[in-house]
NUPA-960592 format. One record per residue (C-alpha): residue in three letters; x, y, z. Coordinates in steps of 0.001 Angstrom, whole numbers, padded with zeros to 6 digits, always signed. Layout:
! NUPA-960592
ALAXYZ
...
! end
This chain:
! NUPA-960592
MET+036924+088548-031678
SER+033580+090648-031674
GLU+032449+093391-030332
SER+031145+091226-027470
GLY+034216+089755-026588
SER+033414+086225-027502
SER+031464+085266-030977
THR+030493+081873-031743
PRO+029966+081995-035634
ALA+033160+084677-035654
LYS+034721+081835-033816
ASN+033301+079016-035931
GLN+034608+080853-039220
LYS+038351+079715-038427
PRO+038179+076378-039433
PHE+037286+077337-042583
GLY+040657+079142-043097
VAL+042765+075838-042844
THR+043603+075089-045966
ASN+046376+072296-045206
ILE+045263+070810-042242
LYS+048696+068693-042232
THR+050809+071744-041638
LEU+049127+071913-038526
VAL+048922+068144-037913
PRO+052094+066633-039730
LEU+051688+063353-038782
ILE+049551+060608-041053
LEU+048042+058355-038865
ASP+048637+054893-039518
LEU+048128+051313-037924
ASN+051448+049885-038614
GLN+053004+053075-037204
LEU+051709+053137-033715
ASN+051132+056407-033722
TYR+047668+056998-032965
ASP+048025+058677-029261
ALA+050249+061013-030813
TRP+047926+061922-033959
ARG+044982+061902-031592
GLU+046874+064589-029321
LEU+047404+067033-032155
PHE+044288+066618-033683
VAL+042696+067546-030322
THR+044875+070123-029794
HIS+044393+071805-033428
CYS+040375+070991-032889
LEU+040548+073168-029656
ALA+042440+075827-031148
PHE+039554+076120-033418
GLY+036902+075787-031644
VAL+035571+072039-032982
LEU+036065+069694-030270
ASP+032837+069339-029483
HIS+032220+068168-033080
LEU+034590+065296-032014
THR+033292+064710-028651
GLY+029643+064683-030308
LYS+028437+067453-027780
SER+027459+069568-030769
LYS+024580+068854-032463
PRO+022838+070041-035794
THR+019719+071896-034513
SER+017773+069818-037696
ASN+018908+068010-040346
LYS+018568+071572-042618
ASP+021439+072625-040473
GLU+023032+074073-043160
ASP+026426+076245-041064
TRP+026576+073054-038286
PHE+026880+070155-041255
ALA+029264+072675-043140
LEU+031464+072865-039922
ASP+031019+069226-039215
TYR+032032+068248-042919
VAL+035436+070133-042352
VAL+036386+068509-039674
LYS+035504+065364-040830
ALA+037852+066441-043900
TRP+040644+067397-041506
ILE+040052+063444-040301
TYR+040132+061679-043746
THR+042958+064172-044841
THR+045340+062605-042236
LEU+044875+058999-042807
THR+047043+056431-044678
GLN+044936+055270-047633
TYR+044149+051743-045835
LEU+042709+054147-042906
LEU+040653+056125-045060
ASN+039082+052929-047265
THR+038401+051206-043806
ILE+036488+054612-041756
VAL+034649+056384-045165
LYS+030972+056072-044406
THR+028685+057981-046400
GLY+026482+059894-044870
ALA+029109+059963-041329
ILE+029528+062761-039142
ALA+032924+064044-037631
HIS+032054+062238-034657
MET+031440+059106-035723
VAL+034581+058725-037720
TRP+036376+060086-034704
ILE+034243+057177-032386
ALA+035239+053986-035143
LEU+039020+055340-035500
ASP+039537+055590-031613
SER+037510+052229-031552
MET+039747+050900-034097
PHE+042918+051570-032083
HIS+041957+050916-029248
ASN+040721+047196-030035
ASN+044406+047528-032251
ASN+046767+048236-028917
ASP+044684+045644-026807
THR+045459+043449-029331
HIS+049314+044067-029986
VAL+048935+043875-025593
VAL+047994+040450-026250
THR+050353+038949-028236
SER+053523+040905-026725
GLN+052175+039127-022929
LYS+051873+035863-025270
TYR+054946+036292-027058
GLY+057265+038519-025567
! end
């Protein structure tokens, strides 16, 4: 903490110290494992602890296209997401120029759509 008690820049430096997100989020998100809820909870908890949840929710936005500090932090969060996905999901979700929020929303949509399919299949054939 800074002398003022709470400093956004000091808080935002913490994520840069995470060299291996897999030690904090040990699950690899996989369409076939049905582990989205557990993965999401671990990921959100981690982002809350490191003060970057707004990059997932979209509440944090760059002040301009040249906001290097914001983009650097967003790249860290996006890299955390990418490194906790199966190769298939990574290949499916990766988009040039995407920010962490866009990736987060795409994954959420993919898994909610997938969950709806599983529910329909279970009801139809169960």
